[in-house]
Structure formats: structure tokens, C-alpha cells
matplotlib code that plots the C-alpha trace (Angstrom):
import matplotlib.pyplot as plt

x = [0.0, 1.3, 1.6, 2.8, 4.0, 4.1, 6.4, 5.7, 7.2, 3.8, 1.7, 2.2, -0.3, -0.4, -2.2, -2.5, -3.2, -6.6, -6.3, -7.6, -7.2, -5.9, -7.3, -5.9, -5.4, -6.6, -3.8, -4.7, -8.2, -9.4, -7.2, -8.4, -9.6, -13.0, -11.7, -9.5, -12.3, -12.4, -12.8, -9.8, -8.0, -8.9, -6.6, -3.6, -1.1, 0.7, 4.5, 4.8, 6.4, 6.2, 6.2, 2.8, 2.8, 2.0, 2.7, 6.0, 5.4, 5.9, 3.0, 2.6, 0.3, -2.7, -2.1, 1.4, 0.3, -2.7, -2.4, 1.2, 3.2, 6.3, 5.4, 8.4, 7.6, 9.5, 11.7, 11.8, 13.7, 16.3, 17.1, 18.3, 19.9, 23.0, 22.5, 23.3, 23.5, 27.0, 28.2, 29.3, 32.9, 32.7, 33.1, 33.4, 37.0, 37.7, 36.4, 34.4, 30.8, 28.1, 26.7, 23.1, 20.5, 19.5, 16.0, 15.8, 13.0, 13.3, 17.0, 17.9, 19.0, 18.0, 19.2, 16.7, 16.8, 15.7, 12.8, 11.7, 11.9, 9.5, 7.1, 7.3, 6.8, 3.6, 2.3, 2.9, 1.0, -1.9, -2.1, -2.1, -5.0, -6.8, -6.2, -3.5, 0.3, 2.7, 6.0, 7.1, 6.3, 7.4, 8.3, 8.3, 11.0, 11.1, 12.3, 15.3, 16.1, 19.8, 21.5, 21.4, 17.6, 17.2, 19.5, 18.1, 14.5, 15.2, 17.2, 14.3, 11.7, 14.1, 14.5, 10.7, 10.8, 9.4, 11.3, 11.7, 10.9, 11.9, 12.2, 10.2, 10.0, 6.8, 5.9, 6.3, 4.1, 1.3, 1.5, 1.2, -1.9, -3.5, -2.6, -4.1, -7.4, -7.5, -5.6, -3.8, -0.3, 1.7, 3.8, 2.9, 4.1, 3.7, 3.8, 4.4, 4.3, 3.7, 4.6, 8.4, 9.6, 8.6, 9.4, 8.5, 8.9, 8.3, 7.8, 6.6, 4.1, 4.0, 3.5, 3.0, 6.4, 6.8, 10.1, 11.2, 12.7, 13.6, 13.1, 13.9, 13.0, 13.6, 14.2, 13.1, 10.0, 6.5, 3.5, 5.8, 7.0, 3.3, 2.5, 5.4, 4.1, 0.6, 2.0, 3.8, 0.6, -1.4, 1.2, 1.3, -2.5, -2.3, 0.5, 2.2, 4.1, 2.8, 6.2, 4.8, 2.9, 3.4, 4.6, 1.0, -0.4, 2.3, 1.4, -2.3, -1.3, 0.7, -2.1, -4.7, -2.5, -2.3, -6.1, -6.6, -4.4, -6.4, -9.8, -8.5, -7.5, -11.1, -13.1, -15.6, -13.8, -12.9, -12.1, -11.5, -11.8, -8.5, -8.8, -5.3, -4.6, -3.3, -6.1, -5.2, -8.2, -9.5, -8.6, -10.1, -7.7, -8.9, -7.9, -6.4, -4.1, -3.0, -2.3, -0.3, 1.8, 2.6, 3.1, 6.9, 6.9, 4.8, 7.2, 10.1, 8.1, 7.7, 11.4, 11.9, 8.8, 10.6, 13.9, 12.4, 10.8, 14.0, 16.0, 14.0, 13.4, 9.6, 6.8, 3.5, 1.9, 3.9, 2.3, -0.7, -1.6, -0.5, -1.0, -0.8, -0.3, 0.6, -1.3, 0.3, -0.4, -4.1, -4.0, -6.1, -3.3, -0.8, -3.1, -4.0, -0.3, 0.7, -2.2, -1.2, 2.4, 1.6, -1.4, -3.4, -5.7, -4.4, -6.1, -9.0, -8.1, -11.0, -9.4, -5.9, -6.4, -3.6, -3.1, -3.3, -2.2, 1.5, 0.7, -1.7, 1.0, 3.5, 1.1, 0.6, 4.4, 4.7, 2.0, 3.9, 7.1, 5.2, 3.9, 0.3, 0.0, 0.7, 2.0, 3.4, 7.0, 8.1, 11.4, 13.0, 15.8, 18.6, 17.9, 21.5, 24.9, 27.0, 30.7, 34.1, 35.4, 39.0, 41.4, 41.2, 43.1, 41.6, 38.1, 36.9, 36.3, 33.4, 34.1, 30.8, 30.4, 26.7, 24.8, 21.5, 18.4, 20.1, 17.5, 17.8, 19.6, 22.5, 26.3, 29.4, 33.1, 36.4, 39.9, 42.0, 45.6, 48.0, 49.1, 52.8, 55.0, 55.0, 51.4, 49.7, 46.1, 43.9, 41.0, 37.7, 35.5, 32.0, 29.4, 26.0, 24.9, 25.2, 28.2, 28.4, 29.1, 32.1, 32.0, 32.2, 29.1, 26.4, 24.1, 26.5, 26.1, 29.1, 28.1, 31.3, 35.0, 36.4, 40.1, 41.6, 44.8, 47.6, 48.8, 52.4, 53.2, 56.8, 55.8, 55.2, 51.6, 50.6, 51.3, 48.6, 45.6, 42.1, 39.0, 36.1, 32.4, 29.7, 26.3, 22.9, 20.2, 16.5, 15.9, 18.8, 21.0, 24.7, 27.1, 30.9, 33.1, 36.8, 39.5, 43.2, 43.6, 46.9, 45.9, 42.2, 41.9, 38.7, 39.7, 36.2, 32.6, 30.1, 26.8, 27.3, 25.4, 27.7, 27.0, 29.0, 32.4, 34.0, 32.4, 30.1, 27.2, 23.9, 22.3, 25.0, 23.5, 20.2, 18.3, 19.2, 18.4, 15.0, 14.3, 15.2, 13.0, 10.0, 10.3, 9.3, 5.8, 5.2, 8.1, 8.1, 11.0, 12.4, 15.5, 18.1, 20.1, 18.0, 19.4, 20.3, 19.4, 21.9, 22.6, 21.2, 17.9, 16.1, 12.5, 10.0, 6.4, 3.0, 4.5, 5.8, 9.3, 10.0, 12.5, 16.1, 18.6, 21.6, 23.6, 25.4, 25.2, 21.5, 19.7, 17.4, 13.8, 12.3, 8.6, 6.5, 4.6, 2.1, -0.1, -0.2, -1.1, -3.8, -5.2, -8.9, -9.0, -10.0, -8.8, -12.1, -11.8, -11.5, -9.6, -5.9, -3.2, -3.1, 0.1, -1.7, -2.3, 1.4, 2.3, 0.1, 1.6, 5.2, 4.4, 3.3, 6.3, 8.7, 7.0, 7.4, 11.0, 12.5, 16.1, 15.7, 16.3, 13.0, 13.1, 9.9, 9.8, 7.3, 6.8, 6.8, 3.3, 2.1, 4.0, 2.4, -1.1, -0.6, -3.0, -1.6, -1.5, 0.5, 3.2, 5.7, 5.7, 6.7, 9.2, 10.9, 11.0, 12.7, 15.2, 16.2, 16.6, 13.6, 11.8, 13.2, 11.4, 11.5, 10.1, 7.0, 5.5, 6.2, 7.2, 10.2, 11.8, 11.0, 13.0, 15.8, 16.2, 15.9, 18.6, 21.0, 20.5, 20.4, 17.1, 13.9, 10.9, 7.5, 4.7, 0.9, 1.5, 2.7, 5.4, 5.0, 5.6, 8.9, 10.4, 12.0, 14.0, 14.7, 15.1, 16.6, 13.1, 12.3, 15.1, 13.9, 13.3, 13.6, 9.9, 7.1, 3.5, 1.5, -2.2, -4.8, -7.8, -10.2, -7.8, -5.0, -1.9, -1.0, 2.3, 2.3]
y = [0.0, 3.4, 6.2, 9.8, 11.5, 15.2, 15.4, 18.9, 21.1, 21.5, 18.8, 15.8, 14.2, 10.7, 10.0, 7.0, 6.4, 4.8, 3.9, 7.1, 9.6, 10.1, 9.9, 11.1, 8.5, 9.8, 8.4, 10.2, 11.5, 9.5, 11.7, 15.0, 17.3, 18.9, 22.4, 21.6, 19.8, 22.1, 21.2, 19.2, 19.0, 15.3, 14.7, 16.1, 14.3, 16.9, 16.4, 16.5, 14.2, 14.5, 12.8, 12.5, 14.7, 12.0, 8.6, 10.0, 7.7, 8.9, 10.1, 11.6, 13.6, 15.3, 13.8, 15.2, 18.6, 19.2, 17.1, 17.5, 20.3, 20.0, 19.2, 18.9, 20.1, 21.6, 18.5, 18.9, 22.2, 20.4, 18.0, 20.9, 23.3, 23.5, 22.4, 25.9, 29.4, 30.5, 33.7, 36.5, 36.0, 32.2, 30.0, 26.4, 25.2, 24.3, 20.9, 20.6, 19.5, 20.6, 18.0, 17.0, 18.4, 16.4, 16.2, 15.3, 13.1, 12.6, 12.1, 10.7, 12.6, 11.4, 12.7, 14.6, 11.9, 9.2, 11.5, 12.1, 8.3, 7.8, 10.2, 8.2, 5.0, 6.4, 7.5, 3.9, 2.6, 5.0, 3.6, 0.1, 1.1, 1.9, -1.8, -0.9, -1.4, 1.4, -0.2, 2.3, 5.9, 9.1, 11.6, 15.4, 17.9, 21.7, 22.9, 24.7, 21.8, 21.3, 18.0, 17.4, 17.7, 15.4, 12.7, 12.8, 12.8, 9.7, 8.1, 8.7, 7.1, 4.1, 3.6, 3.4, 0.6, 2.8, 2.4, 5.9, 5.5, 9.2, 12.5, 15.2, 18.9, 20.1, 22.8, 20.4, 17.9, 20.5, 21.4, 17.7, 17.4, 20.5, 19.5, 16.0, 17.4, 20.3, 19.2, 21.9, 23.0, 26.1, 27.8, 27.5, 29.6, 27.7, 29.9, 27.3, 28.7, 26.3, 26.0, 26.2, 27.2, 29.3, 28.2, 29.9, 27.8, 28.4, 25.3, 24.3, 21.6, 20.5, 17.2, 15.5, 16.7, 18.8, 20.7, 23.1, 26.3, 28.1, 28.1, 30.4, 30.4, 30.9, 27.9, 29.4, 31.5, 30.2, 29.7, 29.4, 33.0, 34.2, 32.6, 34.5, 37.8, 37.1, 36.4, 39.8, 41.5, 39.9, 40.8, 44.4, 44.6, 43.1, 45.5, 42.6, 39.4, 36.1, 35.1, 33.0, 30.6, 27.0, 24.7, 23.4, 26.9, 27.9, 25.0, 26.0, 29.6, 28.5, 26.3, 29.0, 31.5, 29.0, 28.5, 32.3, 32.7, 30.0, 31.6, 35.1, 33.5, 32.4, 34.5, 36.7, 36.7, 40.2, 39.7, 37.0, 37.1, 35.9, 34.7, 34.4, 32.1, 33.0, 35.4, 37.9, 39.7, 38.7, 40.9, 41.3, 40.7, 42.4, 41.1, 44.5, 44.4, 40.8, 41.8, 44.8, 42.6, 40.0, 42.4, 42.5, 38.7, 38.9, 41.5, 39.1, 36.3, 38.4, 38.7, 35.1, 35.6, 38.4, 36.6, 33.5, 35.4, 37.3, 34.1, 32.9, 36.3, 36.1, 38.5, 37.7, 37.9, 34.9, 32.7, 30.5, 29.7, 30.7, 28.1, 28.9, 25.9, 25.4, 26.7, 30.1, 30.9, 30.8, 33.9, 36.5, 39.1, 36.8, 36.0, 39.6, 40.7, 37.9, 39.0, 42.6, 42.0, 39.7, 41.7, 38.6, 36.3, 33.1, 29.7, 29.2, 27.1, 24.8, 23.8, 23.3, 22.2, 23.9, 21.3, 18.1, 19.0, 18.1, 14.6, 14.0, 15.1, 12.7, 9.8, 10.6, 10.7, 7.3, 6.0, 7.6, 5.8, 2.5, 3.2, 3.6, 7.2, 7.0, 10.0, 11.8, 12.5, 14.4, 16.3, 18.0, 20.6, 21.2, 24.0, 24.9, 25.1, 22.1, 23.0, 22.5, 24.7, 25.9, 28.4, 31.8, 34.5, 34.1, 33.1, 29.9, 30.0, 28.3, 26.3, 25.3, 21.7, 21.5, 24.8, 25.6, 24.6, 21.6, 19.0, 15.8, 13.5, 15.9, 15.4, 17.4, 16.4, 17.9, 16.6, 16.9, 16.4, 17.0, 20.6, 19.6, 16.5, 14.2, 14.8, 11.6, 12.7, 15.0, 16.6, 17.3, 19.7, 19.4, 22.1, 23.2, 26.9, 29.9, 29.8, 33.6, 33.7, 32.4, 28.8, 29.8, 32.0, 31.2, 30.1, 27.5, 24.0, 21.6, 18.2, 16.1, 16.2, 13.3, 12.2, 10.6, 8.6, 9.5, 6.3, 7.6, 10.2, 10.5, 11.3, 14.7, 16.0, 15.5, 11.8, 11.6, 13.1, 12.0, 12.2, 12.9, 12.5, 14.1, 12.6, 13.6, 10.9, 11.7, 12.3, 14.8, 12.4, 12.8, 10.1, 10.6, 8.4, 9.0, 7.1, 7.6, 8.8, 7.0, 3.6, 3.6, 2.4, 3.3, 5.3, 6.2, 5.2, 6.1, 7.8, 10.8, 10.3, 11.6, 14.8, 14.2, 15.8, 12.3, 11.3, 8.8, 7.8, 9.2, 5.8, 4.3, 3.5, 5.2, 1.9, 1.2, 4.8, 4.5, 1.2, 2.9, 5.8, 3.7, 1.8, 5.0, 4.5, 1.9, 2.4, 5.7, 8.0, 8.3, 10.4, 8.3, 11.2, 12.9, 16.2, 16.4, 19.6, 21.6, 20.8, 24.1, 25.7, 29.0, 29.5, 30.9, 32.2, 30.6, 28.0, 25.8, 25.8, 24.6, 26.5, 26.2, 24.7, 25.9, 22.8, 21.1, 17.6, 17.8, 14.4, 14.6, 13.7, 13.3, 13.9, 12.4, 15.6, 14.1, 12.2, 15.2, 17.8, 15.6, 14.2, 13.7, 14.4, 11.8, 11.4, 13.0, 15.9, 19.3, 20.8, 21.4, 20.1, 22.2, 24.0, 25.1, 21.5, 20.7, 23.7, 22.4, 19.0, 20.3, 22.4, 19.3, 17.3, 20.0, 20.2, 16.4, 16.3, 19.7, 18.6, 17.2, 18.9, 18.5, 18.0, 17.6, 15.7, 16.8, 15.6, 18.3, 17.1, 18.0, 21.4, 22.3, 21.8, 24.1, 27.1, 30.3, 32.3, 29.6, 29.0, 31.5, 29.5, 26.3, 28.2, 29.7, 26.3, 24.8, 27.7, 27.3, 23.5, 22.7, 21.1, 18.5, 18.2, 14.9, 14.0, 12.3, 11.9, 8.3, 6.7, 5.1, 8.5, 9.6, 6.6, 7.4, 10.9, 9.5, 6.9, 9.5, 11.7, 8.7, 10.1, 9.1, 8.8, 10.3, 9.3, 8.8, 5.4, 2.3, 1.6, -2.1, -3.0, -1.1, -2.8, -5.6, -3.3, -0.9, -3.1, -0.3, 1.1, -1.8, -0.7, 0.8, 4.5, 4.8, 5.1, 7.1, 6.9, 10.1, 10.2, 13.0, 12.7, 15.6, 18.5, 16.8, 15.1, 11.7, 9.9, 6.0]
z = [0.0, -1.0, 1.6, 1.9, 5.1, 5.7, 8.7, 10.1, 12.8, 14.5, 12.9, 10.7, 8.3, 6.7, 3.4, 1.1, -2.5, -3.1, -6.8, -8.3, -5.5, -2.0, 1.5, 4.8, 7.6, 10.9, 13.1, 16.3, 16.1, 19.1, 21.4, 19.9, 22.8, 22.6, 22.5, 19.5, 17.6, 14.6, 10.9, 9.7, 13.0, 13.3, 10.3, 12.2, 14.3, 16.5, 16.2, 20.0, 22.5, 26.3, 29.6, 31.4, 34.5, 37.1, 35.5, 33.9, 30.9, 27.3, 25.2, 21.7, 19.5, 21.0, 24.5, 24.6, 23.2, 25.5, 28.6, 29.8, 31.5, 29.4, 25.7, 23.4, 19.9, 17.0, 16.9, 13.1, 13.5, 15.5, 12.7, 10.6, 13.0, 15.1, 18.7, 20.1, 18.8, 18.1, 19.7, 17.4, 18.3, 18.3, 15.2, 14.4, 13.8, 10.2, 9.4, 12.6, 12.1, 14.6, 16.9, 17.0, 19.3, 22.4, 24.0, 27.7, 29.1, 32.8, 33.5, 30.0, 26.9, 23.4, 20.1, 18.0, 15.3, 17.8, 19.0, 15.4, 14.9, 17.8, 16.2, 12.9, 14.9, 16.5, 13.0, 11.8, 14.9, 14.1, 10.6, 12.0, 14.2, 10.9, 9.9, 7.4, 7.4, 6.5, 5.6, 3.0, 2.2, 0.4, 3.1, 2.6, 3.7, 3.4, 0.0, 1.6, 4.0, 4.6, 3.9, 7.7, 7.8, 4.8, 6.2, 9.7, 8.4, 6.3, 9.2, 11.6, 9.3, 8.7, 12.4, 12.7, 10.1, 7.3, 4.0, 2.5, -1.2, -1.8, -0.1, -1.8, -1.2, 0.5, -2.0, -4.9, -3.1, -2.7, -6.4, -7.3, -5.2, -6.7, -10.3, -9.7, -8.5, -11.1, -14.2, -16.0, -17.0, -16.3, -13.7, -10.0, -7.1, -3.8, -0.6, 2.1, 5.7, 8.5, 12.2, 11.8, 8.3, 5.3, 1.7, -1.5, -4.6, -8.3, -10.4, -13.9, -14.7, -18.3, -20.1, -16.7, -15.5, -12.3, -12.4, -9.6, -11.0, -7.8, -4.1, -1.2, 2.4, 6.1, 8.3, 11.6, 11.0, 11.4, 13.7, 16.8, 16.2, 15.8, 19.2, 20.8, 19.3, 20.6, 24.1, 24.1, 23.0, 25.8, 28.4, 27.2, 27.6, 31.1, 32.1, 33.9, 33.4, 34.8, 35.9, 38.8, 36.6, 37.4, 34.5, 34.3, 34.0, 31.6, 29.3, 29.5, 28.8, 25.7, 24.3, 25.0, 23.0, 20.1, 20.2, 20.3, 17.2, 15.4, 16.2, 15.1, 11.8, 11.1, 8.7, 10.5, 13.8, 14.9, 18.5, 21.1, 24.9, 26.4, 30.0, 31.6, 34.5, 37.9, 38.9, 36.1, 34.5, 31.1, 28.1, 24.7, 21.8, 18.5, 15.1, 14.2, 17.3, 16.5, 12.9, 14.0, 16.3, 13.6, 10.7, 11.1, 10.7, 7.6, 6.1, 6.7, 4.9, 1.8, 1.3, 0.0, -2.2, -4.0, -4.1, -5.6, -8.5, -9.1, -9.3, -12.3, -13.8, -13.6, -12.5, -10.9, -14.4, -15.5, -12.8, -13.6, -10.0, -6.5, -3.8, -0.1, 2.3, 5.9, 8.9, 9.1, 5.5, 6.3, 8.5, 6.6, 6.9, 5.3, 2.4, 1.8, 1.8, -0.7, -3.0, -2.6, -3.5, -6.4, -7.6, -8.2, -6.2, -4.6, -5.0, -2.6, 0.4, -0.4, -3.7, -2.2, 1.4, 3.3, 6.0, 4.0, 0.4, 1.2, 2.5, -0.4, -2.9, -1.2, -1.6, -5.3, -5.7, -4.1, -6.5, -9.4, -8.3, -8.2, -11.7, -10.6, -12.0, -15.8, -17.7, -14.6, -13.9, -10.8, -10.9, -7.9, -7.9, -5.4, -2.9, -2.1, -3.7, -3.0, -2.6, -1.0, 1.7, 1.5, 3.2, 1.7, 3.5, 7.0, 5.7, 4.2, 0.5, -1.2, -4.5, -6.0, -7.3, -7.9, -8.3, -6.7, -8.8, -10.5, -11.3, -9.4, -9.8, -10.2, -10.4, -10.0, -10.5, -9.4, -9.1, -6.0, -5.1, -2.2, -1.7, -1.1, -1.6, 1.4, 2.4, 3.7, 2.9, 1.0, 3.0, 1.4, 3.5, 1.9, 2.5, 1.4, 1.3, -0.9, -3.2, -3.3, 0.4, 2.4, 3.5, 7.2, 6.8, 9.3, 6.5, 5.3, 6.7, 6.8, 5.5, 6.1, 6.3, 4.2, 4.1, 1.1, 1.8, -0.6, -2.4, -2.9, -0.2, -1.5, -5.1, -6.5, -6.1, -9.8, -9.3, -6.6, -8.4, -7.4, -9.5, -7.2, -8.3, -6.2, -7.0, -5.6, -6.0, -6.6, -2.9, -2.6, -0.7, -1.6, -2.6, -3.1, -5.3, -5.4, -7.3, -7.9, -11.5, -12.3, -10.9, -11.2, -7.6, -5.8, -2.7, -1.5, -2.4, 0.2, 1.0, 3.3, 6.5, 9.1, 11.1, 14.3, 14.8, 15.0, 11.7, 13.4, 11.1, 12.4, 12.4, 14.6, 18.0, 17.2, 17.1, 20.7, 21.6, 20.0, 21.8, 25.1, 24.4, 23.4, 26.7, 28.3, 26.9, 29.6, 32.0, 34.0, 33.6, 37.1, 38.0, 39.7, 41.0, 43.7, 44.8, 48.5, 50.4, 52.4, 56.0, 57.3, 56.9, 57.1, 58.2, 55.9, 56.1, 56.8, 59.1, 56.3, 57.8, 61.4, 63.5, 62.5, 64.9, 63.0, 63.9, 61.0, 62.5, 63.2, 62.6, 59.6, 59.2, 55.7, 55.2, 52.4, 51.5, 48.9, 51.3, 53.7, 51.1, 49.6, 52.9, 52.7, 49.0, 46.4, 42.9, 41.7, 44.1, 42.3, 45.3, 44.7, 47.1, 50.3, 51.3, 54.5, 55.4, 54.9, 57.1, 59.8, 59.7, 59.7, 62.8, 64.6, 63.3, 64.5, 67.9, 68.2, 66.9, 67.8, 67.3, 63.8, 60.5, 58.5, 54.7, 52.7, 49.4, 46.8, 43.2, 40.5, 39.4, 42.9, 42.9, 39.5, 41.0, 44.0, 44.2, 42.7, 45.9, 47.7, 45.0, 46.4, 49.7, 47.9, 45.7, 48.7, 50.4, 47.4, 47.2, 50.8, 50.6, 52.9, 50.0, 47.6, 44.3, 42.4, 38.9, 40.4, 43.8, 45.0, 48.3, 46.6, 45.8, 49.3, 50.6, 48.2, 49.7, 53.2, 52.6, 51.2, 54.4, 56.7, 57.9, 59.7, 57.3, 58.1, 55.8, 55.9, 54.1, 55.8, 53.2, 53.6, 50.0, 50.0, 52.9, 50.9, 48.6, 51.6, 54.6, 56.6, 57.0, 59.4, 61.8, 65.1, 64.9, 61.1, 60.2, 61.7, 60.4, 60.5, 60.8, 60.8, 63.2, 63.0, 63.1, 65.0, 63.8, 65.4, 65.3, 65.2]

ax = plt.figure().add_subplot(projection="3d")
ax.plot(x, y, z, "-o")
ax.set_aspect("equal")
plt.show()
């Protein structure tokens, strides 16, 4: 069965070829929350991964996006970018390749490729729930994706046991989908603006051939930046900053902002009532205010539009259709500005569905590869200049091998030889970027640093000439073939898939990393290293802290705070955990054990649920070492803290099931059970 996958920054979509058309597979619609149940949203799979707040198990899609405090999105951006922003006075050493981003879940880091693979794995599982099996697919990438993004995207799909038949650029996929539904030839301009990137592409469609002519874009400009602009607008209207929001509230704030943006983008909506959390008053956000706030972002997005037309020497009058795809492109201001600049109307969103056209086009491409779509040929062009980096008077020069907009497959050749007699190797520093700029420019991405061993180091350089062939396949994956000219011996013949400074292939070890990550779906992520508080303490307000003894050798007493803060509350109770109740218990504990240093253990899930007016009490306790926070509230982590401090444990649970792994709890004086009777605290 033939599938297409649009792997997006904010959302992904899976489609399949049905024989004469395409259909979208709803891989996560069962988890769609009611407030997000809008037309077409059931076709989306949010590209989000997270740990559940309480269970600390891994979740994906709508559950990760809307039900957790720390959702991890924009993984797609990580596949293309450097792991950290370089300072102005800092540069990568010659030949050094930037490392890959890492994403932390609990106490474990995972490479971005492994996290992306987990998302592909979940899409495959969603297709299986629809009684189908997705073993191969065409996967889309941004038109201006770097080599790193292409390799890592393909590697991620491969890890999820999805054979990648081809990588195709997103704008081309959208044009294929439109041309399939509304047959016609001509020049198309595709304005692709989604959650993370913007790409503007001009392509021709004639005699069943889709040929990219030019593409320009910005890799970090999209819906995420619009969300940030809306947050700043709301804060300005409030005249304050909700800097005391818990992670739970911050997550709700963020999703509320995104929903507000979506509602303001609907035709006929002029204003939205935004109700902040934390006791802040509601404010009305008008569409005019929102458009004024995001107008600078729209201006930036129009730059690649102009550049793209200039690259091919065309004007808007030379275009037969303008397609706008991606969620951000549907904002009314964006559509109006594109129409104003081009002086012509864009294709109606009902004729080229902005959120699913890319996946549909990918499915059609997969069918074309299988020979199921006669008289159709899809041709993709390179989006960057491919070249070699070399020393050039303090900067790195850029020698172009394959120019931008070369139709794939594409090839470039160049000879190489040692600079001096006696050299043992010839180094090839391969880069992608703009050949008109220096190779150490921030917009140039180093692909690989290859070393060719010199066959006869003692001979003159002309006797050690290499003929090197650089070949892009149809998916834009680069292969390098080098042979010694005088002997014909093949020195190098490999596909470039290394992006680590040590030349480690990106797939090495990722299968085990993905397996470890997916175990988190059922196994809670628990931090092994529990921070130990300082040996002294300082009192703080509302009776949460007992009096300090000031003695460094004071015996310790560790309190299981969860049972106390939720005493008398059921799972169905709407009341949040009580800081006042904990303060009351600690006062009784300190009265009973005046010579002990008291430390309270709380899970971050519990801390996130504390009432707004009491959060500063908990924050202060954490800052002063009187409260230790752990990833999730559990007696086992309480015992871990107590064992490190050699402390007495106070809990409202009897801890019977933990006495085998922690036999020291059975020792005399190591465990005290706390009980609440009416308004009194009793010690057993």
C-alpha cells in the first residue's frame, strides 16, 4: 500500500493512494480534545512528545500537546539546526561538524533523530489502528532543508521501520496534489508557511512533469513566532508578566494562546476574549491588534517571495496559480499581503487544502514511483549550492560543485591532489549553502570532512591526483566516489550520512536509543540522582518551615509531602493540594522532633497543582533547601532521599511494599507513620 507522510514542525499528516485519488489517515483523532475539535483537526497528528505529569510515561500527539506540562515540539527544527546558537565572536573550527540536538525526558537525553523516529513510529502505529500497514512511504521535507535535515529525516523514518521511497520537497508535493485534482499546466508559485519554516517555490508543470525552478525560504520562521508575538501582545494589555505561573499553568497559557491565534484566523472573527490564568483579569484581543503585532513577521516572509521570483526572472503575471499551504499561510493578513504584493488572487483554500495537500501530494508521488499514475514525472531541484570549503586569507572560500536549482539527480566532478609533496592525505570539506558567500558564513552547513589517503606520499603531487564524483540521488542524498587517476583504484565510495564531529554515522546506536526511548511508553522515567538539600535551613512564612537549629550535624527527618497535602482528597476531588495542610503537619512534626532537620519531598506534578497564591511558599522552600522536588510523587523516591540523608521517614502510608528493597526502614526509629484525626496530627 502506498503512503505519503508530511512530517511537520507542529503537525504531521499521513495520506494514502486509493487507486484514483488520496485519503488522509486519521492516526490520532481519538485523542483530539473537545476544545480543539475544529474542521480538519482530526486529520492532524501533533508532532509533539512529552512525559505525562503524574505517570511519567511517554506520550505523543494530542495527548502530549494538550495534557502535559512539558510538551516537546519543534523536533523537526532540531534536525536541521546547530545544537546551540553560536556567539558572534565564536566560530566552528575548520572541518568541525556541529553536533546533533538532544532532548531530555526525565534524566535521560535522546538525540533529535531518535525522538523524530519515535514520532514516525507512532504514526505507523496509528495507521495500524486503521487496519493498514505502512511499511514504506514518500516523506516530505522543506524545500530549503539542509543536507542534515534530509539525512536525519530519512534516518528517523528508517528507524521506525518505514522504508523511504523518496524525499520530496513540501511545495512540490502541494503542487502535485493541486494539479491532480484540477488538471492543468503552467507555472505555479507555492507559498508554504507552517509552524516552523517558510518556503516559496516556483515550479513548472508541463507534459506531466513537475520541475522546480527556484526556491527560497527561512528555516526558523513560522507559527511558533506568531505565538510569541501574541503572548507579548497579551502581556502588554495586562501590564504585567505572569512570571509566577506553574509549569501546568504555563502550558495551558501557551495552548490558550495558540487557540486564540487559530480563532482570530477564522473568517468573520474580529475579537477573542483571552482569559489568563493566575487570577489575572480577562482581556479582549482584537484582530487588528493581532495583525499589527505580527506584521513584522509577515514582512520578513515576503522577502523570499521576492527573491524567488528574481531568481527565475519572472513576475506575478507569469504565474498561472498561487498556492498557499501550511497553517500560518491561512492567517487572513498573510493571504492579503501575498495577494497585494503579487497583484493577483491566490487559489481558494477549499481547492488546495492547506493542512493536507502536502501529504496527499506525497502519496501521489509514491504512487507515481510505483507506476500507478501514468504519464506523470516528478522532478525536484537542489535547494542549495554544494561545494568545497578551502582556506582563503583568513576566511573559508566556497568552491561550487553542484549549483542551486540543479534538477535531481545531479552530479558534479572535481579533481583533488595533495598541496605539497610528502602529504599523507587530502582533506575534502564538503558544505551546502550559498556559493556567493564564504564557506564559514552562518548560512553554510558543513556536511562532512572526508580524508583521502595519498597512495604515494613521497611522489610529486601530480602523481597523486584524485578524480572525485559528487552525486545527488533523486531524494537529494549525496554520494561521493573518489578514485586515484593513475591507478584507477577506488579510494572512497560512500553515501554521506555523518554529522558528528567524530564522523560517526547518524544511524549508529540510534536503534538502541529509540528502543530505550519507546520503553518509556510503559516504564516511568524516574530520575536516579535525587538532589540532597543543604545541612542548614532558614525559616519561611506561613508555618511551612519549622525553626532552625543551625547545627550542621543535626539528625534529619524526611517527610512524604504528597499524602499530607492531599489528605482527605479523592482522585475525583477538584480541590488542589493544600500548602496550609502541609504547614500544619510540619508544625506538629517540629513540635514532636524539635532537634531534627526537617526536609519535605514533593513531586513536580504536585507542585504544579498548588494554588496560585501559595506557589511562592513552595518556591521559597525549594530555594532554601527545605523542599526537595522529584520527577513524580512516589514513596520510593522519598525513601531514596531519606537513605542519602540517613534520615527518619515520616509518611501517611505504611510503606509495607517497599520494605524488601529498603530493609533499613524496618530498623527501630527509622519510620514514623503520620495520621490525621479531625484537626489533630497523630504519630504512630
